[in-house]
Each structure stands twice: as structure tokens, then as C-alpha cells.
C-alpha positions, 0 to 999 in steps of 0.5 A: 491485536496479536503481533507477527512478523508475517504480512499476507495480502488477501484481497485488493478491490477498488470501488466505483459507486456500487461497482466493485472489482477485486483480486484474491491472493493466495499465500505465497508468491502471486503473479499477475499475468495478462496482455499489455495494457490490461491494468496489471500495473494499475492494480499494484499502483493501488496496492502501494497507494493503499499502504502508505503512499503519501502522493495525491491519488491522481499521481499515485494511482493515475488521473484516470483511475482517481477519477473512475473510482471512488475508493479502494481497499486491501485485506491483509493478514499480519500474524493471525491478525486480519486488518482491513485497509481503505482509502477514500479520495473523493470524500471531503477531507480524506485524500491523505487519510487511511481507514484502518478497520473504520479508524482514520489515520494520517499516513505517518500514524499508519506507518508507525502502526504497520511497523509496530504490528510487524515488530520492527523497531524504529530506526534511523539509517544513513542515506545520501550526502552525510551533510544533507538535511535528510542524513538519517531518515527513519525506516518506514513501512513504505520503504520496506514495502517497496523492497518486499514487493518488486515489480518486474515489467518483462520476463527477462527481469525475473 
């Protein structure tokens, strides 16, 4: 796979049986706009879950969505390499797994893979209490993702 420092989301989807809903994204900044309670935040929750959230599906995307849908996926572009990432939470033994182009990965292995694809070295950084148990956690793709994709719930926050 070729490496690159750019990551773009191309398509996000969720599936229930044969029914599939999807969002397509363009290169650059994409803004989700709509009436309140139409699912904008739920789509962002699904995106976070797909890209390495270690929570249970019901906690990550809500119990209602976890019950309604069987799986979800995201097509991304890293450099010039297209990657298809999926999660299937209703299949036995797959709730905590990530499917990358059909290969099954743990969330930790997925984090390491993504950091490698983005050419980001493995580093530890200081955090919180210097005498605490997690004083120097390893920087993860998930940590970076939370900073790259920010949610703004109100126009005044922009």
C-alpha cells in the first residue's frame, strides 16, 4: 500500500438487512446541515465508531441505532490508497473487531495500522497526573481523529 499523510472520507454507510443508507463526501470541508433531530450527530457517532472507537456499539452509536442497523462502513482515502473499513456488531464475535478490506483486526491493531499509513511515529506523551498510572499513554489514531473532526452543535461555536 502506498503511504501518504492525507486522509479523506469518501463515503459513509449504514446497513439494515438489504437496506443501505449512505452519505458521500467531497474533498475539503464538508458541513452536515439539517433540522434538529434528523440524525446528523448519529452519522458522526457512526464515523467515530468505524474509525476505532472501543466502546460497545450501543454506547458508541446509541442502543436505538445498534438495534436498527446490522453494520456500517466508511470508504477512506489515505494518500492514494483507498481503504474500506467496516464494523458488524450483530455477527457473533465481531462487536469489537474492525474489518479492513475483509481482514479482521482488533481496535489496537487498526490504530497501529492507521498511524503507519499516515506516517506518524509511535510516541508517548505526558498526560494528567505525573504520578498516575496513565502518565505517558501512546498517541493513537483515535486521539488524533477526535482533534481532526470537531463537532460544532451550534453556529455560534464556529
